[in-house]
N, C-alpha and C positions, 0 to 999 in steps of 0.2 A: 810809783809816779803814775798817776791817772792819765787818760787819753787827753785831757785837757792842760797836762803838763808836758806834753810832747812837743819836739821841735816840728814846724810847719813842714808841709811836705816838699815846698819850694826849696826850703833850706837843705832838707835831705837829699833832693835830687841835685841840687847844685854841688853838693860834696861827693855823691856817687860818680858823678859825671867827671870831675876834676880828679878824683881817684882812679877812675878807669882809663882816663886819658892820658894821665900824668902831667896835665897842663891846664891851667886856667883858660888859655886863649882857646883851646880846642873845646873843652866844656863850653865855654861861652858861644862857639858856633853851634854847637849842637842845641843848645837851650835858646838860640837867638837872643842872646844878651852879650853884654860886654864883659871882656874878662875881669875888669875891675868890680862888675857886680857879681861874679861868681865868688872872687876873693873876698868880697864883703860877706856874702852868704856863709862861706866857710867859717870866716874869724867869728860871726854870730854865733855860729853852730858850737865852736869851741868854747866860747864864752859861756853859752847856755849849759854845756855839759861840764865845764871847768878842767877841761883835760885838752893838750895839744893833740891833732889828728894826723897832720901833715907837717912837712918843713921843706924849705928850699934845698934843692938837689941840683946844682949847676944852672942851665936853663929852666929846668922842670922842677916838679915837686914828687916827693917821696913820702911815704906814709910811717906813721909811727905804728906800733904794735896795736895799740887800741884803734887807729884809723884803718889798719888792714881788716881787724875783726869787724868794725861797723861797715866798712866799704863792702866786704863779702856778703854779710847780711842783707844789706840794702839791694845790692844788685839782683840778689835771688828774690827777694822780696818785690821789688819793683817789676821785674820780669813776671813774676806771678800775676801781679796785678794787671800788667799789660796783657797778657795771655788770657786772662779771665775776662776781660773787657772785649777782646776780640772774639773769643768764645760766644759771648752774648750778642756782639754786633752781628756775627756771621749767622748765629742760629735765628735772629730776627729777620735777617735777609731772606733766609732760606725758608721761613715760615710762610704759608699759603696766605695769600690775600683773600680775606673773607668779605665780600660784598652782599649787601641786601637790596633787592629791587621788588618792584610790584610784578606779577606776571605780565600784565599789559605792557610795562615798559620794556620788559625782558624781549617779549615776543615780537611788540611792535616797533623797536628801535634797535636795541642793544646787541641782542644775539647775532642777528645778520653780520654786524660790523667786528664780532670779537676774533675772527681770524686774522684780521690785520694786526691786532693788537698782540696776537700770540706770536706771529711772524716777527714782529718788531723785539719781542721781550720773551725769548724762548725760556730764559732762566726762571721766570716768574709764574709759580702756580697759582691759579685764580679759582676760587671757589665762590660760584654765583648761587646765591640762595633767592629763590622766587618765590615770594609768599605774599598773600594780601595783608597780613598781620604786619604791625608797625614794630620794627625791629628796636630791642633795646640795646643800645650801643655797648653800655656798661656793662650789663648782666649777660648778653651773648657773645661777646667778644668780636664784635664785626669791626672791620678797620674803616668800613663806609657803608652809608645808606644812601640810596637815592629816593628822595621824596617829593611828591606833589604837593604844592600848597602855597603859603604866602611867605615861607621862610624864615618863620619864628618858631623856632624850637627850644625852649627855656634849658639854659646848660649845656649846650651844644653849639657848635660853630657851623653855619651854613653858608653856601656859595651859589647863586644862581648859574645853573647851566644853560638852561633856555626857557623862555616863556612857551606857553602853547595855550590856545584858546580851545574852548568846548565846541564841537560840532555836531549836529545831527545828521546822519548820512544815511543813504540807502541804495539798493541796487536800481538802476534806471527802470527795470522792468516792474518793481513793485509799485512804483508811483506814477508810472507813464499814463499820461491824459488824465490826470486828477489834480485839482489845484490845491495846493498847500501854502497858505497865505498868513497864517497865525499858528502859534504854537498849540493852540487846542484842537486843530485840525490831525494832529498826531494820534489823537485817541483813537481815530478810525483805523489804525493799523497795528499789525502786531510788533510788540518791542522785543528787542533782545537785551538782556541786563545780566550784568555781573552777578555771580552768585552771592559776593558778599557786600555789595555797595548799592545803593539806590540812587546813583549819579542822575539816571534819567527822570526819576520823581521829583527829586531836588531840584532840577534844573526848571521843569515844568512849574512846580509849585512856586518858586520864585518868581514866575511870569503869570501868575493868578489862575493857574489852570488846577482844577480840582482832580486829581488822580485816584481818588477813593476806590472808586468802582471799575477800575481798569483790571481786567483779568487776564486779557490775550498777552501773557508776557512769558517768554521762555528765558530761564536762568541759566547760563553757561559760564565756565571757567573763563576768565579775561582773555585768555589765548585763542579761545575759539569764536569768539564773538564777532571779529572782522570776516572770517572765513563764512560764518553763517550769514552774515550781512550782505557779503557779495554772492552767496547763493540766492539771495532774494528772500530769505527767511523772516526779515523783520528789518526795523529801523534800529539804529545803535546810537548811543550818546557817548562820543569818544574825544579824545584831544586830536586836533589837527594834525599834529606831527606824524601821528600813526597811519594816517590816510592820505597823505599828500600824494603819493604815488599812484594811488587808487584813483584819486580825484583827476589827476593829469590824464590818466588812461581810460578814464570814463567806465571803470568799473563800479564806481560809487558817485553818487551826486550828493551835493551839499544842500540840505533843506533849510537849516538854521545855523547860525553862527554868532558866538558872543560878539557884542560891540565893543569897540574900542573904550568905551565908557565904562564898561564892566571892571570890577577890582581885578588888577593883573596877578595871575598866578603862574607858576610854572614849575618844573623839575630843579631840585637843589640838591648840591652835593653836601651831606651832613655828616660829621666826624665828631669825635670826642676833642676837645681843647688838649693842647700839649704838641710835642714834636710829632712830625709825621715820618713814618717809615718810608725808605727808599722806594720799596716797590709800590707804595701808595702814591707816592711823588709821580712816578711813571704813568700809573693807571689814570690819576686825575689830569694830568697834562694831555694823555691821549684822549680822555673824553671831552675835553676843552676843544681839542682840534677837530674831533669828530661832528661836535655841535656847531662849530663854525662852518664846515663842509656843508653839512646837512640843513642850515638854517635858511628859512626863506622868509620874506617879509610877511606873507599870508599866514605863517605859522606863528607870528609874534601874539 
């Protein structure tokens, strides 16, 4: 008999439960069906096999010799299946949560808040990968990546965490007493720029400013840009969400900001389609709460 010729698992489970309890009613309660449904499943199994497996014995049921043999084998097999499934589930729950983010997002927003997540979920091991490279979720095995963009990545599911405008900021001392009224005025100042991105140049080029001959640029890792800007070393192009505290405290001043008419972009939670692991559910829920807490209208 091939696999296609075997009785269904639901029929075998009904018989195993009835045999173990010695009662259709008790088996029905375990399986959350009526005792009549269990009895019908058992009769179907007997008809399929062509042999009696149990018989009435007073108010209960008793097993034939063949029924005892099959029931014992099924009990062992079903328990092995249950144990294997639980091992897989427990192993998945205990596997570290792998999350990919950009260095700017990690240093500018996420890392300072992670202590709260750890306090709330001490059982979850989190591995945060901060890299400017776009993570391949399928190839690299990440559970989640947080990406900046318009929210469209083919083959992946994305959900907006929050929007954030681009802003040009500088230390007050760097620009004090000088008029900066148009984007081209920024050419007269030193720039601070990410090692692997040209967001500054792209932003200015979109506004008709030729940056071909600009030379006074310091390229730094993303996590060092804001500290250099606070120290007055240059103007930096960043997301408003990263500098809200600096702007309120006066450590930085905003020179230009994307207008409301600019195409909205933001940070998105991006993952592979399919079931979500329990640790990932908790992390995503926590991220959303943090986004709500830190959101301000000016950051939209």
